[in-house]
C-alpha positions in Angstrom: 0.0 -19.0 -7.8 -2.7 -17.9 -5.6 -5.6 -15.8 -6.8 -6.4 -14.5 -3.2 -6.9 -10.8 -3.1 -5.9 -8.2 -0.4 -8.3 -8.6 2.5 -8.4 -8.1 6.2 -6.0 -10.2 8.2 -4.0 -11.2 5.0 -0.2 -10.7 4.9 0.4 -8.2 2.1 3.9 -7.6 0.6 4.2 -4.6 -1.7 6.8 -2.6 -3.6 6.0 1.2 -3.9 7.2 4.6 -4.5 5.7 7.5 -2.3 5.9 10.8 -4.0 5.0 14.2 -2.6 2.8 16.7 -4.7 6.0 18.3 -5.8 7.4 15.0 -7.3 10.0 14.5 -4.6 10.3 10.8 -3.6 9.5 10.6 0.3 9.7 6.8 0.7 10.0 3.6 -1.3 10.2 -0.2 -1.0 11.5 -2.3 -3.8 11.0 -5.9 -4.6 14.3 -6.9 -2.6 12.9 -5.2 0.6 9.2 -4.8 0.2 6.8 -3.4 2.8 5.1 -6.3 4.6 2.2 -5.9 6.8 -1.1 -7.4 7.8 -3.9 -5.7 6.1 -6.8 -4.2 8.0 -5.4 -4.2 11.6 -4.0 -0.6 11.7 -0.4 -1.2 10.7 -0.9 1.2 7.8 -3.1 4.2 7.1 -6.9 3.2 6.9 -7.1 5.0 3.6 -4.1 3.1 2.2 -5.7 -0.3 3.3 -8.9 0.8 1.6 -7.2 1.6 -1.7 -5.3 -1.8 -1.7 -8.4 -3.9 -0.8 -9.1 -6.3 -3.5 -5.8 -6.1 -5.4 -4.2 -9.5 -6.5 -0.7 -10.6 -6.8 1.1 -8.6 -9.6 -1.6 -5.9 -9.7 -0.4 -2.4 -10.2 -1.8 0.6 -8.3 -1.6 4.3 -8.4 -3.5 6.5 -5.9 -3.4 9.9 -4.2 -3.8 10.3 -0.4 -5.1 13.7 0.7 -3.3 15.1 3.9 -6.5 14.5 5.9 -6.2 10.7 5.0 -2.6 10.5 5.8 -0.5 12.2 8.4 -1.8 15.7 8.1 
């Protein structure tokens, strides 16, 4: 198992649940069909990339993105 952390130009695979402020689930990706992207090249929101930076395999994360940092 690698101890590499999420950094620019690394391929990242995550499972997540995206919930709205009212608790409604807007999107998700599970372990069977994770979101796979290259970190730091604009495939995801900049604020999303910033919050994932430094995480390692198996780390959990939970954060809030303001509308200004997302799609408005």
